[in-house]
N, C-alpha and C positions, 0 to 999 in steps of 0.2 A: 221396739218389735224388734224380733231379729229373723225377720222372712227370708232371709238369702243364707241364713244359718246351715240348714238341711243338706242344700246344694252343696252349699261350699264345702261341706264334711263331705258328702257322696264323691265330688271332683276330688278331693285330695285322697279320700279312699283308693277310688280308682287310678290314683297317679301313681298310688303306693304299690297299689297290686302290679300295674305295668311295669315299675321300677324292679319290684321283685323278680315279678319274670325273666325281666330281660338282664337280670343281676346273675341269676341260674345261669341263665342260656351263657352266659361270658364266663361263667365260672366254668363251667362243664366243656368251653369250646377253648380253655385254655389251657385243658388237660388235667382238668380235677380227677382224681380218681375215686369220690364220695361226692355224695352234696351234702357239702357243710353249712347245717341253717346258718350259723354264725357267720359266718363265710358271706353267703349272701347277704343278709342282714346289712353285713357293714358295708360291702358294694352297694348294695340298694339304697346305703343313706337312710334306713331306719334302723328303729330298734330291734328285738327278736320278738319284742310281746308282738308286734305290729305284722313282722310277718308270721308268725303261727294264730295269729287274729285271721288275716287271709287263707294260709294255710296250715292245717293243724298239723298236718308230718309229712314227711319227703315224697310217700306218694302221691298226695294231693298237690304237692308244688310241678310233679313230675309229671302228671296229668295238665297241666297248666302249660308246660313249656312248649310240651309236645303238641296241644292243641293250638299255642302261636306258633309253631312252626309251619303247622300244617294250614293255619288259616293264612299265613303268608304265602305259601307255597301254594294256595288254593287262589291268592290273588293275581299273582305271579301268573299263574298256566292259565288264568281266567282273560289275561291280559293282552295288548297286542302288541308286546315286548316280547310274548312268547311266540319266537317264530317256530317253523317245523326243523331248521336247522342248526337252533340252539339246543336241541333235545337232548340230544349226548349230555352237553353242559348241565342240563339241569338236572338230567339223572346223575351224572356225577357231582354235581353238589351235595343231592341226596343223600346219596352213597358215603360221598365224606363227612357229610353233618352227621350221618350216623355213627360213623369210624371214630370222630373225635368227641362224641356223645357216649361213650361208653356205659357210662353209671346210669346215662338215663334209658337206655335200651334195658338195661339187666334191672331196672326198677320197673318197666315197665311191663315186666312178664310178673309180678308181683299183682298187676292190675285183675278186675274178674275179667270173665270171658267176656261179657256184653261191652264192656269198656276196652278192652281189645279188640272187639269186632268193630265197635264203632270207630275208633281210630284208622284200623286198618281198611276199613270203607271208605272212607276221607282220603285215605292216600291213592287209594286206587283212582277214586272219581276225579281227584282233582290232576291223575296220569292219562284218563284215559281221553281226552279230546287234544293233548299235546300229542298224544302218541299217535291219534288217528291223524293228526294233520302230517307228523314226519313220517308214517308212513303211504298216507297220497301222495307225498312230493320224492319217496325213493328212499330217506335217508335209513326208514329203519325195516328191517325183513318184514313184510306182510302177516306174516305166522306168528307175530310176537302176541300175545294177550294181556290187558290188563295185568291178568293173573301171573303171569310169568313175571312180572319184575318181583312180585314177593319173592320168588326163586331166587332171584338175585340182590334181594336184601339179604334174603338167609344164610346167602354163601358167603357174602362181604362179612355179615355177622359172624359169624363161624371162623372167617379167618384173623379178625381184628380180636376175638376171642381166645383164639389159639396162640395169642403170642401175651406176655407180661408186660413189657416195655412198651410204653404208648408212642415212641417212635417209631419202633419195629413193626410195631402195628400197624401206623398207618401207611410204613413201605410195605409191608406185605398186603395189605388193602389196596393199596396203590395199585399195586401189581394185579391182584385179582379183579381190580375194579376194570383195566385196561384187559385184560382176557376175559372178560363175562362180556363188555361193551361191546367188544368184534365179535363177539357170536352174536350181538342184536343187530348190529349195523349194518348194513348193506354197506360192499368194498365201495369207494369212492375212488373212480380213475381220472 
C-alpha cells in the first residue's frame, strides 16, 4: 500500500510551487525586463510542464509573486521587528521592490479590477498599523493616510516607467523616493 504517496506528491507540488514563485521573484529582482517562463523554470529547477501546471500563464505567476510579497510584508508588519522608527525603511524597501520589479507591476495592470482591488487592499492593510505606530511616535506626519501611500507608489512607478534603462530608472526612482519620503516624514532634529 502507498498510504504516504498522495501526501508526498502534495508536499513535492508545494515545494515546486514555492520554488517557482521564488525563482520568478529572483529573475525579476535581477533586472529581468520580461517574465521569461523558461528562465524561471530553469532557476526553480523544474521543467516547464511543472511550471505551467502550477501557473498556466504569466498573469497567474505574477499574481502568485505579488501575493507572496504581500504575505511577507504582512508578516513583517505584524511582527515585533516592525518598529515605528523603521517605517521609512519599510516604505523605502517596498518602493525599491516596486521599481526593481517593473515588469511585474506592468503585468499586474492586466489583472481584472477585483484582483487589483484585493491586492491594493492587502497592501494598505499591511501598512495601516506600522503607519499608525510611526505617527504616534512622531516619525510620520499625522495627516498621512494609508490611501496617501497609494499616491506614493503611483508617483514612484511613473518615474520608473519614464526611464527605459533599469539602472537609470533605479537612480531616478531613488531620487524620487527621497523627495517623496521627505514629504511624508517629520523632520528629525
